[in-house]
GUGUFI-782335 format. One line per 8 residues: number of its first residue (from 1); their letters; for each residue x, y, z of N, C-alpha, C, CB. Coordinates in steps of 0.02 Angstrom, whole numbers. Atoms other than C-alpha are relative to their C-alpha. Glycine has a CB too. Example, Ala and Ser with C-alpha at 12.3 -4.5 7.8 and 13.67 -1.06 7.14 Angstrom:
1> AS> 45/-59/0/615/-225/390/45/60/0/-50/1/62  -42/-59/-3/684/-53/357/-39/55/37/20/23/-71 $
REM end
This chain:
1> XXXXXXXX> -39/8/-60/3883/-1694/229/66/45/-6/17/-79/12  -58/-41/-2/4025/-1580/280/65/-44/-6/0/42/66  -60/43/9/4198/-1643/224/41/2/61/43/21/-61  -45/-7/-58/4272/-1590/391/-33/-23/64/22/73/8  40/22/-57/4139/-1654/505/-22/-72/-3/-60/42/6  23/68/1/4111/-1844/540/-70/-8/-3/23/-36/55  73/14/-1/3937/-1908/507/-12/-35/63/-26/-42/-61  14/39/-66/3862/-1951/677/-35/-67/-10/-44/42/49 $
9> XXXXXXXX> 30/61/13/3771/-2093/592/47/-53/-27/-53/11/-45  -46/47/28/3930/-2173/528/25/-46/57/60/36/-35  -28/48/-52/3979/-2334/625/71/15/16/-5/-73/-22  -70/-13/-17/4141/-2316/718/45/-54/-31/10/2/77  -44/43/29/4288/-2395/633/71/17/27/-6/4/-75  -69/-17/-19/4478/-2407/665/29/55/-41/44/-59/-5  -25/-58/43/4494/-2275/528/-47/60/4/8/-22/-77  43/-56/-4/4369/-2149/588/37/66/-14/-33/0/67 $
17> XXXXXXXX> -33/-63/13/4405/-1972/533/10/38/66/-41/42/-51  -15/-44/-57/4480/-1850/654/-51/53/13/65/32/-11  55/-49/-17/4357/-1730/739/18/69/-29/-9/7/80  -19/-67/22/4455/-1577/683/69/2/-30/-4/49/58  -65/-5/28/4605/-1520/586/51/7/54/3/57/-48  -53/-10/-49/4772/-1532/678/25/73/-2/59/-50/-13  -25/-67/-8/4850/-1375/743/58/17/-49/23/9/73  -54/-8/49/5001/-1405/632/-21/-28/-65/64/-33/24 $
25> XXXXXXXX> 23/22/65/4959/-1418/449/45/-56/-26/-1/60/-50  -46/50/35/5021/-1579/363/43/34/-59/-47/-61/-31  -46/-25/54/5161/-1556/236/-32/-8/-72/70/-42/3  23/3/69/5114/-1519/57/49/-47/-43/-5/74/-30  -44/41/40/5183/-1665/-43/-10/12/-74/-11/-72/15  11/-2/72/5213/-1672/-229/-46/-58/-21/68/-4/-38  37/55/30/5104/-1778/-341/10/-2/-75/-74/7/16  -9/12/71/5112/-1851/-514/-45/-54/-25/71/-17/-16 $
33> XXXXXXXX> 43/47/25/5008/-1954/-631/27/-35/-61/-63/30/-13  -12/33/63/5042/-2086/-762/-68/-24/-27/51/-60/8  64/21/34/4900/-2115/-890/16/-43/-52/-42/56/-27  -9/46/59/4890/-2260/-1011/-69/4/-40/18/-79/24  58/-13/45/4775/-2239/-1160/-1/-54/-55/3/73/-31  9/48/53/4701/-2348/-1300/2/46/-59/-68/-43/5  8/-27/63/4718/-2306/-1480/-45/-40/-43/64/9/-31  50/35/33/4569/-2348/-1585/-15/26/-67/-58/-1/39 $
41> XXXXXXXX> 11/-17/70/4522/-2349/-1767/-69/40/1/-2/-67/-49  63/-44/3/4389/-2208/-1803/-60/-33/-33/15/65/-38  56/33/35/4287/-2326/-1916/-25/-56/45/22/-29/-72  20/61/-37/4285/-2493/-1820/-3/13/72/47/-57/-12  -6/-14/-70/4318/-2414/-1648/38/-54/41/-69/8/27  -38/52/-32/4429/-2561/-1610/73/25/4/-7/-68/-39  -69/-17/-6/4606/-2550/-1547/43/-11/-64/27/-39/55  -52/6/60/4747/-2523/-1681/64/12/24/-13/50/-58 $
49> XXXXXXXX> -72/3/-19/4928/-2549/-1665/42/58/-29/30/-67/-25  -36/-59/28/4990/-2373/-1707/40/36/54/-49/50/-32  -40/-34/-58/5074/-2334/-1539/68/24/-16/8/-47/58  -70/-22/10/5253/-2329/-1598/3/63/-44/41/-58/-31  3/-60/42/5202/-2199/-1735/-23/61/42/-48/-10/-60  29/-55/-36/5102/-2096/-1610/54/26/47/-66/-21/39  -52/-16/-46/5243/-2099/-1483/58/42/-37/28/-68/30  -53/-41/33/5371/-2038/-1612/-26/66/-19/28/-33/-61 $
57> XXXXXXXX> 32/-64/15/5250/-1898/-1671/-5/45/59/-68/-11/-27  10/-41/-57/5219/-1839/-1495/62/16/36/-44/-31/44  -59/-9/-40/5396/-1855/-1427/36/62/-18/45/-59/-6  -33/-62/17/5454/-1698/-1518/-16/52/49/-19/23/-68  19/-48/-51/5355/-1597/-1395/3/-26/73/-70/22/-15  5/28/-69/5341/-1715/-1247/62/-40/19/-61/-46/7  -57/36/-20/5508/-1805/-1253/-13/-68/30/35/39/47  7/66/-31/5522/-1952/-1136/-59/-5/43/60/-16/40 $
65> XXXXXXXX> 66/3/-36/5358/-1909/-1052/-56/-35/-38/-24/69/18  44/46/36/5269/-2005/-1188/39/-61/-21/-31/35/-62  -30/63/1/5306/-2193/-1196/-40/-53/-25/21/-16/61  40/58/28/5253/-2355/-1276/-28/-40/63/48/-51/-51  23/40/-56/5153/-2474/-1167/5/-72/-30/-77/21/26  -16/72/15/5143/-2663/-1171/-20/-23/-71/-35/-47/51  27/14/61/5036/-2677/-1326/12/64/-45/-75/-19/8  -8/-57/43/5062/-2568/-1482/-65/42/-12/27/-24/-66 $
73> XXXXXXXX> 58/-36/1/4882/-2515/-1469/-8/46/63/-55/-46/-7  1/-42/-60/4928/-2417/-1309/56/50/-5/7/-43/65  -53/-54/-5/5030/-2260/-1266/-15/27/76/-8/63/-63  7/-24/-70/5069/-2189/-1091/38/69/-2/32/-53/57  -32/-70/-13/5110/-2014/-1031/9/10/72/-44/59/-26  -19/-9/-75/5188/-1958/-867/3/78/11/76/-37/20  0/-70/-14/5154/-1790/-787/68/21/39/-65/18/41  -55/-24/-43/5283/-1682/-702/-22/3/71/24/69/-22 $
81> XXXXXXXX> 19/-6/-62/5283/-1681/-515/-30/67/14/55/-14/41  37/-65/-8/5159/-1546/-459/-12/8/73/-69/2/-40  22/-21/-66/5123/-1456/-296/-68/28/11/43/46/22  68/-22/-9/4951/-1394/-338/-44/-35/-51/-6/76/-8  51/31/46/4794/-1468/-416/-1/37/-68/-73/3/33  6/-36/57/4788/-1329/-543/63/-14/-49/-7/74/19  -53/12/44/4963/-1362/-606/1/-71/-26/61/15/34  9/65/26/4934/-1547/-617/-53/-8/-56/-17/-44/55 $
89> XXXXXXXX> 51/5/48/4774/-1523/-715/22/33/-65/-62/30/26  -19/-32/56/4851/-1402/-837/56/-45/-36/25/71/17  -50/47/29/5002/-1524/-865/-36/-58/-32/49/-26/54  37/56/29/4884/-1673/-893/-39/20/-64/-49/-29/51  39/-21/58/4776/-1572/-1011/44/9/-62/-36/66/15  -50/-9/55/4931/-1524/-1114/21/-66/-33/64/34/28  -24/68/21/4988/-1705/-1120/-55/-32/-42/17/-46/63  55/30/40/4817/-1762/-1183/-7/37/-66/-67/2/39 $
97> XXXXXXXX> 9/-43/63/4807/-1621/-1309/51/-23/-52/10/80/16  -52/15/48/4975/-1661/-1386/-5/-71/-25/67/14/30  6/72/24/4948/-1852/-1387/-65/-6/-42/-2/-53/63  59/11/41/4772/-1834/-1458/17/29/-69/-64/35/31  -13/-23/72/4835/-1726/-1605/49/-49/-31/30/75/-4  -44/44/38/4974/-1848/-1639/-39/-67/-20/66/-16/44  43/57/17/4848/-1993/-1634/-42/16/-62/-47/-19/60  40/-20/61/4735/-1895/-1760/47/-1/-57/-33/71/6 $
105> XXXXXXXX> -41/4/61/4887/-1872/-1874/18/-66/-21/59/37/8  -17/66/23/4917/-2053/-1876/-67/-44/-11/50/-33/53  64/31/22/4727/-2092/-1913/-33/-44/55/13/-43/-63  33/31/-57/4669/-2146/-1739/-22/43/51/41/-46/29  30/-39/-54/4579/-2088/-1586/32/-19/62/-75/-11/5  -24/12/-67/4646/-2071/-1413/-58/-13/43/41/59/26  58/16/-36/4528/-2155/-1293/26/-21/74/-42/-57/-39  -18/18/-66/4540/-2162/-1102/-54/-50/30/6/64/42 $
113> XXXXXXXX> 47/50/-25/4450/-2326/-1047/46/-54/27/-50/-28/-58  -36/58/-29/4512/-2469/-933/13/-57/-44/-36/-25/56  -1/53/49/4470/-2593/-1066/-27/22/-66/-39/-59/24  36/-24/60/4425/-2574/-1249/-71/-28/-6/40/-19/-63  72/29/9/4232/-2593/-1272/-6/-41/-57/-52/53/-8  1/40/58/4255/-2663/-1443/66/-33/-14/-20/41/-56  -60/36/1/4381/-2802/-1463/36/14/-70/-15/-76/14  -41/-5/59/4524/-2794/-1590/-24/-58/-56/79/-10/23 $
121> XXXXXXXX> 21/52/48/4484/-2885/-1756/56/-51/-16/-24/33/-66  -54/50/9/4656/-2971/-1749/40/3/66/47/17/-66  -38/-2/-67/4777/-3015/-1607/42/60/1/45/-64/13  -45/-57/-11/4868/-2868/-1538/68/-16/4/-16/34/59  -71/15/3/5055/-2851/-1553/30/27/62/34/28/-63  -37/-29/-58/5169/-2831/-1405/55/51/-27/35/-59/45  -52/-54/27/5278/-2674/-1421/74/-27/2/-3/70/47  -70/22/10/5458/-2693/-1469/39/16/68/35/40/-66 $
129> XXXXXXXX> -40/-11/-60/5592/-2703/-1334/15/-68/34/-38/49/50  -20/63/-29/5692/-2837/-1243/-44/-23/60/72/6/22  39/15/-69/5596/-2821/-1076/-71/-28/-25/-12/75/54  66/24/22/5424/-2838/-1168/1/-72/-30/-27/49/-53  -6/70/30/5485/-2988/-1267/7/-53/56/64/-4/-49  -6/44/-53/5542/-3074/-1107/-65/-13/37/50/25/46  62/4/-35/5378/-3036/-1022/-52/-43/-40/-27/71/14  38/32/46/5283/-3104/-1176/14/-78/7/15/29/-70 $
137> XXXXXXXX> -12/73/2/5379/-3270/-1170/-13/-31/71/74/-16/-24  3/31/-73/5375/-3295/-974/-69/-2/28/44/41/51  68/-11/-29/5194/-3244/-943/-58/-9/-52/-5/71/32  51/5/49/5086/-3305/-1083/-70/-8/24/15/-54/-42  67/5/-30/4939/-3339/-966/-26/70/14/1/-43/67  21/-64/-15/4933/-3157/-920/-21/41/-68/57/35/39  11/-31/62/4926/-3108/-1107/-63/-31/-30/59/-7/-45  60/35/27/4790/-3236/-1146/-2/-4/-73/-63/33/23 $
145> XXXXXXXX> 4/3/75/4727/-3223/-1323/23/67/-36/-74/-16/-20  -31/-64/26/4827/-3060/-1354/-48/51/-10/35/-10/-63  48/-56/8/4674/-2955/-1334/-17/29/74/-69/-28/-38  10/-22/-69/4683/-2928/-1140/36/64/12/24/-53/51  -31/-66/-9/4735/-2748/-1157/-38/37/54/0/41/-66  30/-36/-54/4704/-2643/-1003/42/65/13/-4/-45/65  -32/-66/-8/4743/-2459/-961/-18/25/68/-21/51/-56  5/-25/-68/4772/-2391/-788/19/73/10/42/-39/41 $
153> XXXXXXXX> -20/-65/-20/4798/-2226/-700/33/-2/64/-55/44/2  -41/10/-65/4939/-2225/-574/19/67/29/68/-42/-13  -11/-61/-36/4955/-2089/-445/65/-7/43/-62/16/45  -61/-3/-43/5122/-2047/-363/-1/59/46/64/2/-42  -10/-48/-51/5155/-1949/-205/74/-1/19/-47/-14/60  -69/1/-20/5328/-1894/-159/11/-20/75/30/67/-13  -18/22/-62/5409/-1973/-12/76/11/12/-20/-71/8  -66/-12/-11/5571/-1959/81/47/-69/-19/6/23/77 $
161> XXXXXXXX> -34/54/22/5617/-2137/38/-41/-64/7/61/-5/36  40/63/3/5560/-2323/34/-33/-9/67/45/-64/-18  31/10/-70/5525/-2333/222/-64/40/3/50/23/60  62/-40/-1/5403/-2190/212/-56/-27/-46/15/71/-21  43/25/52/5322/-2260/54/-37/-58/27/38/-19/-62  27/59/-29/5295/-2425/139/-48/14/57/54/-42/22  46/-19/-53/5224/-2350/298/-63/31/-28/33/47/47  62/-23/30/5098/-2253/196/-40/-51/-32/14/49/-48 $
169> XXXXXXXX> 40/55/40/5049/-2401/88/-33/-43/59/52/-52/-53  32/41/-55/5016/-2499/254/-58/31/29/48/-15/55  59/-40/-29/4900/-2364/320/-54/14/-50/25/67/29  48/-20/46/4814/-2329/159/-46/-63/-26/37/34/-58  34/60/32/4752/-2509/123/-73/-3/6/26/-62/29  73/5/-1/4574/-2488/185/-35/49/-45/-25/10/69  35/-48/43/4544/-2341/69/10/-11/-68/19/66/15  -12/13/73/4610/-2410/-95/-63/-28/-36/61/-50/-8 $
177> XXXXXXXX> 58/21/31/4447/-2504/-131/-44/54/-22/-33/-42/41  44/-54/12/4355/-2337/-123/28/34/-64/-4/49/63  -30/-34/56/4479/-2259/-247/-13/-43/-66/80/11/14  13/45/55/4451/-2416/-358/-73/8/-26/13/-71/22  69/-12/17/4261/-2387/-356/-7/62/-30/-43/-3/56  5/-68/29/4277/-2204/-391/25/3/-71/38/49/42  -27/-4/71/4388/-2230/-543/-21/-52/-46/71/-1/1  24/58/40/4297/-2382/-614/-22/28/-69/-62/-38/36 $
185> XXXXXXXX> 16/-30/67/4289/-2348/-800/10/-58/-57/50/66/-14  -7/53/53/4286/-2517/-893/-56/-56/7/73/-34/5  55/42/-1/4113/-2592/-893/-9/-49/-55/-54/37/3  6/29/64/4127/-2650/-1075/71/-32/-15/-24/56/-54  -52/34/30/4244/-2781/-1147/-23/-56/-48/44/-26/52  16/56/43/4245/-2902/-1293/-68/15/-33/-2/-69/40  62/-20/33/4094/-2807/-1365/-63/1/40/-12/-41/-54  59/1/-43/3976/-2822/-1215/12/23/69/-28/-66/2 $
193> XXXXXXXX> -4/-19/-65/3937/-2773/-1039/22/-60/45/-65/28/21  -28/53/-37/4041/-2877/-918/-33/-10/69/73/12/8  29/-2/-72/3933/-2839/-763/36/31/51/-11/-63/25  -51/-33/-49/4082/-2758/-679/-1/76/-23/82/-36/-6  -18/-75/13/4113/-2570/-663/63/1/-29/0/47/64  -70/2/20/4297/-2608/-680/19/-71/-22/46/25/58  -20/68/25/4331/-2760/-790/74/-2/-10/-36/-19/-67  -75/3/4/4509/-2701/-804/30/-34/64/31/76/-8 $
201> XXXXXXXX> -24/29/-62/4530/-2756/-623/3/-75/-5/-45/22/57  2/76/9/4485/-2935/-673/55/-23/-49/-72/-23/-26  -49/20/51/4594/-2940/-832/71/11/29/-9/42/-67  -67/-15/-23/4743/-2857/-744/28/-53/49/0/69/34  -17/47/-48/4737/-2988/-607/30/-64/-22/-55/-14/36  -30/50/31/4805/-3113/-730/76/3/9/-20/1/-69  -75/-14/-15/4978/-3038/-694/16/-20/68/20/76/-8  -14/13/-70/5071/-3100/-539/10/68/39/65/-45/6 $
209> XXXXXXXX> -6/-46/-55/5067/-2994/-382/-51/55/-4/68/28/3  52/-52/4/4919/-2886/-446/-50/-10/63/-39/-5/-72  44/1/-60/4815/-2849/-282/28/39/53/-12/-69/26  -24/-40/-57/4832/-2779/-109/69/-15/21/-45/-9/57  -70/8/-19/5006/-2749/-48/-1/-34/75/40/76/0  -7/28/-69/5059/-2850/108/27/57/42/49/-64/3  -31/-47/-41/5106/-2753/262/71/-11/10/-30/2/60  -71/16/0/5290/-2733/255/45/61/23/21/-22/-72 $
217> XXXXXXXX> -49/-55/-13/5438/-2629/326/51/-7/-53/33/-4/73  -51/-1/57/5593/-2593/217/39/-69/-4/52/60/11  -42/61/9/5690/-2748/262/-49/-59/-21/42/-19/70  41/52/26/5532/-2858/235/-18/4/-75/-61/-2/38  11/-12/73/5502/-2778/67/61/-25/-44/-11/79/-13  -60/24/33/5678/-2811/11/6/-81/1/63/33/37  1/71/-4/5670/-2991/69/-53/-32/-49/-13/-21/72  54/31/39/5504/-3024/-16/12/13/-71/-69/25/21 $
225> XXXXXXXX> -11/-15/70/5550/-2937/-177/55/-44/-29/17/75/-10  -52/45/22/5711/-3033/-189/-22/-71/-8/57/2/45  25/72/6/5619/-3199/-157/-44/-3/-62/-44/-25/67  47/5/62/5487/-3162/-291/40/-3/-66/-50/63/-3  -43/5/61/5625/-3131/-418/41/-63/-3/47/58/-5  -44/62/-3/5734/-3279/-365/-47/-62/-16/36/-7/75  41/57/10/5583/-3399/-369/-25/3/-79/-62/1/55  26/1/66/5538/-3343/-544/-73/31/-6/1/-72/-25 $
233> XXXXXXXX> 65/-25/-2/5372/-3271/-494/-3/66/-43/-21/11/72  -5/-60/34/5427/-3104/-559/63/2/-41/-4/56/48  -62/-9/39/5556/-3053/-693/50/43/32/-14/28/-66  -43/-51/-43/5619/-2906/-590/-45/38/44/40/53/-45  37/-35/-55/5563/-2787/-454/-50/46/-37/50/44/51  52/-43/34/5475/-2675/-585/-65/-37/-10/24/26/-69  64/36/8/5348/-2811/-599/-38/-14/64/12/-66/-34  38/4/-59/5291/-2791/-423/-64/51/-14/47/21/68 $
241> XXXXXXXX> 57/-37/26/5112/-2735/-467/-53/10/59/-31/-39/-64  48/-9/-54/5031/-2717/-297/-35/68/-9/35/-5/70  37/-63/9/4899/-2583/-284/31/64/37/-72/-11/25  -42/-58/-28/5020/-2478/-177/68/-28/4/-25/27/72  -68/26/-6/5206/-2499/-197/49/65/0/18/-54/-63  -51/-46/10/5366/-2400/-180/27/0/-74/54/-14/51  -28/0/65/5426/-2342/-347/73/-19/-4/-9/63/-28  -66/16/9/5586/-2418/-405/45/40/-36/1/-53/-26 $
249> XXXXXXXX> -43/-41/36/5645/-2275/-506/-3/74/23/-16/-6/-72  5/-70/-29/5585/-2114/-414/-21/-7/72/-54/47/-40  21/1/-68/5560/-2071/-234/-74/12/18/37/46/33  73/-7/-11/5374/-2097/-224/-35/-64/21/-34/26/-63  45/53/-15/5233/-2203/-165/-52/-1/-60/-35/10/72  45/5/62/5134/-2267/-318/-65/-36/17/38/-40/-58  66/26/-9/4949/-2299/-307/-24/-30/-70/-48/58/28  9/29/69/4902/-2423/-452/-70/-37/-4/62/-52/-16 $
257> XXXXXXXX> 62/35/-5/4721/-2468/-416/-54/27/-53/-27/6/74  54/-29/40/4626/-2354/-538/5/-14/-69/-2/70/8  4/-7/76/4567/-2364/-714/18/65/-25/-67/-15/-25  -8/-61/37/4617/-2233/-835/-73/22/-10/42/-10/-71  69/-27/10/4467/-2116/-850/3/55/-51/-31/26/68  -1/-52/44/4417/-1998/-982/-12/68/30/-46/-13/-48  13/-65/-32/4359/-1862/-865/62/25/39/-59/-7/48  -57/-28/-31/4507/-1758/-818/-15/17/75/23/62/-39 $
265> XXXXXXXX> 18/-16/-71/4422/-1693/-656/10/-57/46/-72/22/7  -1/57/-37/4413/-1870/-597/76/-15/16/-36/-56/-38  -70/13/-9/4599/-1892/-619/29/48/47/36/3/-64  -25/-42/-42/4639/-1737/-530/-28/-14/72/-13/66/-25  27/19/-64/4519/-1791/-384/42/-62/27/-79/-18/-7  -39/55/-24/4614/-1959/-373/64/22/30/12/-48/-54  -67/-25/-21/4779/-1870/-362/1/34/67/26/48/-50  2/-40/-57/4729/-1748/-229/-29/-39/63/-40/62/-16 $
273> XXXXXXXX> 24/50/-53/4636/-1883/-127/61/-33/27/-51/-55/-28  -54/42/-16/4790/-1989/-127/55/45/40/28/-34/-68  -48/-45/-34/4899/-1841/-78/-28/26/66/18/59/-45  34/-20/-67/4776/-1781/55/-1/-51/50/-71/19/-10  -4/59/-46/4768/-1955/131/72/-8/25/-23/-66/-36  -72/7/-23/4959/-1969/133/20/59/47/50/-2/-63  -17/-53/-45/4975/-1799/211/-35/-5/68/-16/65/-33  32/10/-62/4850/-1839/344/25/-52/41/-65/-11/-9 $
281> XXXXXXXX> -26/64/-38/4923/-2010/386/72/14/25/0/-68/-51  -75/-4/-20/5107/-1949/393/9/20/72/39/52/-44  -13/-15/-69/5098/-1866/564/-22/-58/46/-37/66/19  20/51/-42/5001/-2013/635/54/-58/0/-67/-24/-21  -54/49/5/5135/-2134/569/64/27/38/16/-14/-76  -59/-25/-40/5272/-2022/643/-12/-5/73/17/72/-17  17/9/-70/5180/-2033/813/-3/-72/25/-64/32/12  -2/70/-20/5192/-2220/803/-63/-40/-1/25/-4/63 $
289> XXXXXXXX> 59/33/9/5016/-2262/761/6/-61/-48/-49/47/-23  -7/50/44/5006/-2436/692/-48/-5/-57/-1/-54/35  48/9/55/4921/-2482/526/-63/-36/21/32/-37/-55  62/35/-17/4742/-2545/538/10/-72/-13/-60/26/-39  -2/70/3/4723/-2731/561/-58/-22/-48/-7/-30/72  48/16/50/4632/-2803/407/6/-74/-9/11/38/-66  4/68/18/4578/-2980/372/11/-4/-78/-70/-31/22  -11/2/76/4648/-3026/196/-62/-12/-40/49/-54/-19 $
297> XXXXXXXX> 67/15/41/4475/-3099/144/-41/55/-1/-41/-57/28  42/-60/3/4388/-2938/195/31/51/-49/-7/31/70  -32/-50/44/4513/-2828/102/-11/-24/-74/79/10/18  10/23/67/4501/-2939/-55/-73/9/-19/21/-74/-8  71/-9/17/4308/-2935/-47/-16/74/-13/-45/-26/57  11/-73/16/4315/-2743/-31/22/18/-67/36/44/48  -20/-15/70/4416/-2736/-190/-44/-29/-52/67/-25/-13  47/31/46/4301/-2857/-276/-63/38/-9/-17/-66/22 $
305> XXXXXXXX> 61/-36/5/4146/-2754/-233/17/64/-30/-35/9/66  -16/-64/34/4237/-2595/-283/1/-10/-73/68/30/23  -3/17/71/4273/-2672/-454/-62/-14/-33/41/-54/-9  62/21/25/4102/-2747/-473/-52/56/-6/-26/-53/44  58/-48/-10/3988/-2606/-413/24/72/-19/-26/-2/78  -16/-72/9/4094/-2444/-438/-31/36/58/-26/28/-68  36/-41/-47/3993/-2310/-352/-75/-17/12/6/68/-22  69/22/-3/3827/-2402/-379/-4/-58/41/-29/-15/-66 $
313> XXXXXXXX> 9/51/-43/3771/-2519/-244/42/7/63/13/-62/-33  -33/-2/-64/3867/-2571/-91/79/-19/-9/-39/-52/51  -69/18/-8/4053/-2576/-45/7/-33/69/48/62/-8  -15/26/-64/4138/-2653/105/46/38/34/23/-64/-4  -51/-30/-48/4221/-2570/251/36/-56/27/-31/44/59  -32/62/-18/4357/-2694/272/28/9/76/59/-18/-54  -17/-11/-69/4400/-2623/448/-57/-32/44/10/78/15  56/20/-41/4229/-2643/521/-33/-64/-25/-50/56/4 $
321> XXXXXXXX> 30/61/24/4179/-2788/409/-74/12/-22/5/-56/54  68/-21/10/4016/-2696/363/-16/21/-75/-14/57/48  21/-23/70/3927/-2679/191/-24/73/10/-61/-49/-34  18/-67/1/3899/-2494/158/-9/30/-67/48/37/36  12/-30/65/3824/-2390/15/71/30/-24/-61/57/5  -62/-20/20/3975/-2354/-94/10/82/3/9/-29/-70  -15/-72/-3/3945/-2161/-103/12/18/75/-60/44/-32  -14/-15/-72/3946/-2165/91/76/-15/14/-48/-44/50 $
329> XXXXXXXX> -69/15/-7/4120/-2244/81/42/58/-24/16/-63/-36  -34/-54/30/4173/-2102/-32/-5/56/48/-28/17/-67  4/-50/-51/4110/-1982/100/49/-8/48/-63/1/31  -46/19/-58/4213/-2067/233/72/17/-24/-6/-81/21  -71/-14/28/4371/-2056/120/12/74/2/9/-27/-77  -6/-70/0/4340/-1871/95/14/28/67/-58/29/-28  -4/-23/-63/4321/-1842/275/71/-22/28/-59/-27/41  -70/28/-33/4482/-1951/323/56/44/-36/14/-91/-17 $
337> XXXXXXXX> -56/-41/33/4587/-1851/193/-8/72/9/5/-13/-75  12/-70/-6/4514/-1685/244/56/42/30/-58/9/38  -57/-39/-25/4662/-1624/347/54/15/-51/30/-37/57  -46/-12/52/4783/-1651/209/-27/40/-56/25/-61/-25  36/-39/52/4660/-1583/77/0/73/22/-76/-26/-11  5/-69/-24/4637/-1430/181/65/40/3/-28/-2/66  -68/-30/-8/4820/-1398/206/25/17/-67/50/-49/35  -24/-8/64/4847/-1405/21/-48/49/-38/7/-69/-35 $
345> XXXXXXXX> 49/-42/33/4699/-1293/-20/-48/-41/-51/39/58/-38  38/43/48/4612/-1438/-106/-67/-22/22/37/-59/-14  63/26/-26/4466/-1472/8/-62/19/-40/-10/22/70  56/-25/36/4336/-1366/-89/3/-31/-74/2/81/0  -2/23/62/4401/-1433/-254/-20/-75/0/65/12/-29  19/69/-4/4386/-1613/-200/-78/-8/8/38/-33/59  73/6/-14/4211/-1586/-129/-39/14/-63/-21/49/55  44/-21/64/4150/-1502/-291/8/-53/-51/24/72/-34 $
353> XXXXXXXX> -7/54/46/4215/-1644/-399/-41/-55/19/68/-22/-6  40/55/-27/4140/-1775/-286/-74/13/-18/9/-6/77  72/-12/7/3972/-1686/-298/-18/-7/-76/-21/74/28  11/9/70/3984/-1679/-491/-3/-70/-15/52/32/-41  3/70/20/4021/-1863/-499/-66/-32/29/65/-39/26  66/27/-22/3869/-1899/-384/-55/17/-52/-20/30/70  49/-18/47/3766/-1805/-517/1/-34/-63/4/65/-12  -15/26/64/3842/-1870/-677/14/-76/2/58/38/-29 $
361> XXXXXXXX> -29/72/1/3906/-2042/-619/70/1/-13/-31/-44/-53  -74/8/17/4079/-2104/-630/8/-27/-71/37/-50/52  -13/27/69/4159/-2172/-786/-41/-54/-24/65/-22/-7  39/60/16/4071/-2338/-786/-71/19/-11/4/-53/56  73/-21/4/3903/-2258/-757/-11/39/-67/-21/46/65  10/-43/55/3933/-2131/-900/5/-49/-63/56/60/1  -3/38/57/3989/-2267/-1021/-70/-43/-11/62/-46/6  66/37/5/3826/-2369/-977/-53/49/-27/-23/-29/72 $
369> XXXXXXXX> 49/-49/23/3724/-2209/-1004/8/11/-78/9/68/40  -12/-8/72/3804/-2188/-1176/-28/-50/-37/67/2/-15  31/54/32/3753/-2361/-1226/-72/-3/3/25/-58/25  71/3/-10/3580/-2350/-1158/-41/44/-51/-16/21/70  39/-50/42/3534/-2199/-1270/-23/-37/-68/49/68/-16  14/31/68/3535/-2308/-1435/16/-75/-1/43/37/-56  -21/70/1/3603/-2475/-1384/56/-18/-46/-54/-40/-17  -53/7/51/3758/-2452/-1488/70/3/35/-6/58/-54 $
377> XXXXXXXX> -69/0/-35/3933/-2501/-1417/50/52/-32/33/-74/-6  -38/-48/34/4007/-2381/-1543/-8/69/33/-19/1/-72  16/-66/-32/3923/-2234/-1453/42/4/65/-79/8/16  -44/1/-61/4023/-2286/-1297/68/26/-15/5/-72/30  -69/-16/21/4187/-2272/-1387/6/72/-23/22/-47/-56  -2/-72/23/4140/-2106/-1470/-5/51/60/-61/14/-51  6/-40/-54/4090/-2037/-1306/60/10/39/-48/-24/39  -62/3/-35/4252/-2086/-1224/49/39/-37/23/-70/10 $
385> XXXXXXX> -51/-35/45/4350/-2011/-1373/-11/75/12/-8/-20/-81  20/-74/-6/4255/-1845/-1357/27/24/70/-84/10/-6  -16/-21/-72/4280/-1841/-1161/77/4/8/-32/-53/55  -71/-4/2/4465/-1879/-1183/29/60/-31/23/-55/-33  -26/-53/36/4494/-1748/-1306/-24/67/32/-20/-7/-73  26/-60/-28/4391/-1617/-1209/47/29/55/-70/-12/28  -47/-25/-51/4522/-1608/-1074/49/56/-27/42/-59/26 $
REM end
């Protein structure tokens, strides 16, 4: 199917793709990515708490762009704002290379998976720091047995301010389950197949506010954020974990629905799809088009199916309320974002990566293929480590 021509067999929805590119090209927005990784022992393939050492080793080259995460068995890197897909990919590849080398020097492997396929042989340790300590004390139900480690991939697009970030978040809501399905990369946890393509989505939901963002303007956001903190639901605004949120520290909209994935092309695809969709929607928002009306139950079910099925099986169009093959929903997203992708020169790149994912499967499918060859969960971890390092 052409990325710029709507499929005539696609049912009409409130979010149907435009028939042609606008005469005025959408603005090219900056984009950035945060990736959270697991550190695993090369013998047991289970998570190991060497994060502080790896961060210290990598910080000489990466500075503050490498950071600790909630558990010491995790590390995080942050890309620079990029205006092109090529620049973003090169930056992410360098970050992974430096971090992988630091992990190897500390006797562990860098692994991009939403959950660890093999559980730790002892309770994980929460990273040092006053904020992490307070989170550990106030939200023990979210930590569970101290092995509920999850790793995400967060995409940022530059905005003029919080008002624009919220407007974009309101209009993007129907498409985030598709991004969730595309990025699903955590079928294994606790040593077995969970039956989900993204088990991270289930584990992460133990934290308060994880889920679809409500439709809010700037005043509504401030009132709700203040209420959540005052009631004790959240410790601070940085704990607003909606799937789409205004960043509290940089002028961006942050999309937080994706598993981290070992395939770097998929990460680039996520970023350019988010940016392309934002660029397509911005002139419509400026023209006063309201966000699509979605039933909360339908949106939640769309996310559940995205997490459960990934790109295999059906997803839900939350606007029309119809079950649709998941690959067809991905086609629709590509068509919807096409004007913004075209303006940035990303349309052919996005279409090419989508076609490769159709052939090879997304992260969850590739993890299951690795297991199917010999029935060994260690092969899943080894494949993830190789793919992460290959970037």
